[in-house]
VOPAGU-2260 file (C-alpha; in pm, 1 decimal, decimal comma):
REM VOPAGU-2260
SITE   aa  ch    i         X         Y         Z
SITE  UNK   A    0    4865,5   13534,2    6742,3
SITE  UNK   A    1    4509,1   13663,0    6720,3
SITE  UNK   A    2    4234,5   13605,3    6975,4
SITE  UNK   A    3    3923,4   13757,5    7122,0
SITE  UNK   A    4    3875,5   13843,1    7488,3
SITE  UNK   A    5    3543,6   13940,6    7641,9
SITE  UNK   A    6    3620,6   14057,8    7994,5
SITE  UNK   A    7    3881,8   14255,8    8182,4
SITE  UNK   A    8    3969,5   13935,7    8370,8
SITE  UNK   A    9    4039,5   13758,7    8041,7
SITE  UNK   A   10    4256,9   14050,1    7925,0
SITE  UNK   A   11    4455,8   14042,1    8248,1
SITE  UNK   A   12    4490,3   13661,9    8225,0
SITE  UNK   A   13    4629,6   13704,2    7872,5
SITE  UNK   A   14    4891,2   13943,5    8010,1
SITE  UNK   A   15    4980,8   13689,2    8279,0
SITE  UNK   A   16    5017,6   13414,8    8017,4
SITE  UNK   A   17    5247,5   13637,9    7811,5
SITE  UNK   A   18    5454,0   13721,5    8123,5
SITE  UNK   A   19    5528,7   13353,3    8176,3
SITE  UNK   A   20    5734,0   13356,6    7852,3
SITE  UNK   A   21    5946,9   13663,4    7930,9
SITE  UNK   A   22    6314,7   13657,4    8018,3
SITE  UNK   A   23    6411,8   14028,5    8010,2
SITE  UNK   A   24    6495,2   14263,4    7727,5
SITE  UNK   A   25    6146,9   14252,3    7573,0
SITE  UNK   A   26    5968,4   14562,6    7447,2
SITE  UNK   A   27    5590,7   14576,0    7405,2
SITE  UNK   A   28    5429,3   14838,3    7185,7
SITE  UNK   A   29    5061,2   14862,5    7288,1
SITE  UNK   A   30    4822,8   15002,5    7029,3
SITE  UNK   A   31    4456,8   15073,5    7093,8
SITE  UNK   A   32    4200,0   15341,6    7158,5
SITE  UNK   A   33    4123,9   15485,9    7501,4
SITE  UNK   A   34    3955,5   15214,2    7705,0
SITE  UNK   A   35    4060,9   14930,3    7474,1
SITE  UNK   A   36    4237,4   14739,3    7752,6
SITE  UNK   A   37    4604,4   14837,1    7718,6
SITE  UNK   A   38    4647,7   14903,7    8089,8
SITE  UNK   A   39    4453,6   14590,9    8187,0
SITE  UNK   A   40    4685,9   14384,0    7965,4
SITE  UNK   A   41    4982,6   14561,4    8127,2
SITE  UNK   A   42    4852,9   14481,3    8476,3
SITE  UNK   A   43    4837,8   14116,0    8373,8
SITE  UNK   A   44    5200,5   14119,2    8263,5
SITE  UNK   A   45    5298,9   14284,1    8590,7
SITE  UNK   A   46    5101,4   14032,5    8795,1
SITE  UNK   A   47    5254,9   13744,8    8599,0
SITE  UNK   A   48    5601,5   13883,2    8673,2
SITE  UNK   A   49    5524,5   13896,7    9042,9
SITE  UNK   A   50    5490,3   14273,8    9080,2
SITE  UNK   A   51    5320,9   14332,6    9415,4
SITE  UNK   A   52    5263,0   14705,8    9382,4
SITE  UNK   A   53    4944,6   14847,0    9230,7
SITE  UNK   A   54    5007,4   14910,0    8861,4
SITE  UNK   A   55    4831,2   15208,3    8710,0
SITE  UNK   A   56    4881,6   15380,4    8379,6
SITE  UNK   A   57    5142,4   15653,4    8432,4
SITE  UNK   A   58    4951,7   15901,9    8214,1
SITE  UNK   A   59    5072,2   16204,5    8409,9
SITE  UNK   A   60    5411,4   16081,2    8526,8
SITE  UNK   A   61    5483,6   15908,3    8191,1
SITE  UNK   A   62    5700,0   15633,8    8351,2
SITE  UNK   A   63    5678,9   15384,5    8635,0
SITE  UNK   A   64    5932,8   15119,1    8736,3
SITE  UNK   A   65    5854,8   14805,5    8935,5
SITE  UNK   A   66    6063,5   14521,2    9072,8
SITE  UNK   A   67    5956,2   14166,2    8993,8
SITE  UNK   A   68    5994,7   13833,7    9171,5
SITE  UNK   A   69    6276,8   13712,4    8941,0
SITE  UNK   A   70    6517,7   14006,1    8969,5
SITE  UNK   A   71    6383,5   14154,0    8649,0
SITE  UNK   A   72    6248,5   14506,5    8621,9
SITE  UNK   A   73    5914,1   14606,8    8479,0
SITE  UNK   A   74    5916,2   14947,1    8305,0
SITE  UNK   A   75    5579,2   15096,8    8211,2
SITE  UNK   A   76    5551,3   15403,9    7989,2
SITE  UNK   A   77    5238,6   15592,0    7883,5
SITE  UNK   A   78    5290,3   15855,1    7613,6
SITE  UNK   A   79    4924,3   15954,0    7575,8
SITE  UNK   A   80    4988,3   16314,9    7682,0
SITE  UNK   A   81    5322,0   16339,9    7504,1
SITE  UNK   A   82    5349,0   16534,6    7178,4
SITE  UNK   A   83    5730,1   16542,0    7156,6
SITE  UNK   A   84    5944,1   16265,4    7308,3
SITE  UNK   A   85    6225,7   16509,0    7403,1
SITE  UNK   A   86    6412,3   16392,5    7713,5
SITE  UNK   A   87    6174,6   16102,4    7762,8
SITE  UNK   A   88    6334,5   15941,7    7456,6
SITE  UNK   A   89    6664,3   15927,1    7646,5
SITE  UNK   A   90    6497,8   15758,2    7943,5
SITE  UNK   A   91    6321,5   15510,6    7715,2
SITE  UNK   A   92    6652,7   15427,5    7547,1
SITE  UNK   A   93    6803,4   15356,1    7889,6
SITE  UNK   A   94    6518,1   15111,2    7957,0
SITE  UNK   A   95    6561,4   14947,7    7617,4
SITE  UNK   A   96    6930,1   14893,1    7681,7
SITE  UNK   A   97    6861,0   14729,0    8018,3
SITE  UNK   A   98    6855,6   14351,7    7950,5
SITE  UNK   A   99    6682,3   14290,7    8284,7
SITE  UNK   A  100    6391,4   14517,2    8190,2
SITE  UNK   A  101    6059,8   14423,2    8038,1
SITE  UNK   A  102    5935,9   14744,8    7879,4
SITE  UNK   A  103    5571,3   14821,4    7801,8
SITE  UNK   A  104    5488,7   15137,5    7606,7
SITE  UNK   A  105    5129,0   15255,8    7580,7
SITE  UNK   A  106    5062,6   15506,1    7300,6
SITE  UNK   A  107    5393,1   15407,5    7141,3
SITE  UNK   A  108    5296,9   15581,3    6817,8
SITE  UNK   A  109    5424,7   15902,1    6982,1
SITE  UNK   A  110    5777,5   15756,8    6990,0
SITE  UNK   A  111    5753,2   15514,0    6696,8
SITE  UNK   A  112    6066,0   15659,9    6533,2
SITE  UNK   A  113    6288,4   15563,2    6825,4
SITE  UNK   A  114    6154,4   15211,1    6886,2
SITE  UNK   A  115    6386,4   14930,6    6774,7
SITE  UNK   A  116    6270,5   14703,6    6495,5
SITE  UNK   A  117    6273,6   14405,8    6732,8
SITE  UNK   A  118    5968,7   14453,0    6953,1
SITE  UNK   A  119    5637,8   14291,8    7028,5
SITE  UNK   A  120    5336,3   14471,9    6890,8
SITE  UNK   A  121    5003,3   14426,7    7069,9
SITE  UNK   A  122    4703,2   14578,4    6890,8
SITE  UNK   A  123    4377,4   14581,2    7088,4
SITE  UNK   A  124    4062,3   14665,5    6896,0
SITE  UNK   A  125    3719,8   14711,1    7051,9
SITE  UNK   A  126    3463,0   14493,9    6879,2
SITE  UNK   A  127    3178,1   14567,4    7120,5
SITE  UNK   A  128    3124,4   14710,1    7467,9
SITE  UNK   A  129    3326,5   14423,6    7618,0
SITE  UNK   A  130    3469,9   14220,2    7330,0
SITE  UNK   A  131    3825,9   14295,8    7220,0
SITE  UNK   A  132    4031,0   14156,1    6936,3
SITE  UNK   A  133    4394,7   14118,8    7038,1
SITE  UNK   A  134    4664,5   14073,8    6775,1
SITE  UNK   A  135    5018,8   14003,7    6898,0
SITE  UNK   A  136    5303,3   14018,8    6647,8
SITE  UNK   A  137    5675,4   13977,0    6686,9
SITE  UNK   A  138    5667,8   13711,6    6958,9
SITE  UNK   A  139    5654,1   13336,0    6986,3
SITE  UNK   A  140    5412,2   13279,7    7271,6
């Protein structure tokens, strides 16, 4: 799937649309530069899953867990500041083995070697100040 979004609201709405298809056990690898819209997309997924807490990128804490409205869990990782996965790799593996978890990993290139082959890749590329090209692979949405 490839599309263009022009506003933060559209990016969040795309995340909500994607969330409507999720059942648990999905892993999202988010790829994009700083400010591309990875966290905005993630907020849309969380909103679509019924997360009521404020979702922010866990850049300093690396991981955040949220409950959803359908007894699923939403796990959000941000490896921007990570140079070596170390113990975080163990925690990520725990999330990946949790069939009730939807896992979103920002800056997944830092842990690319430990990601399973079966995952959903979301590449967000800035085309202009607001326009973003979004390419989603590995999912039937």
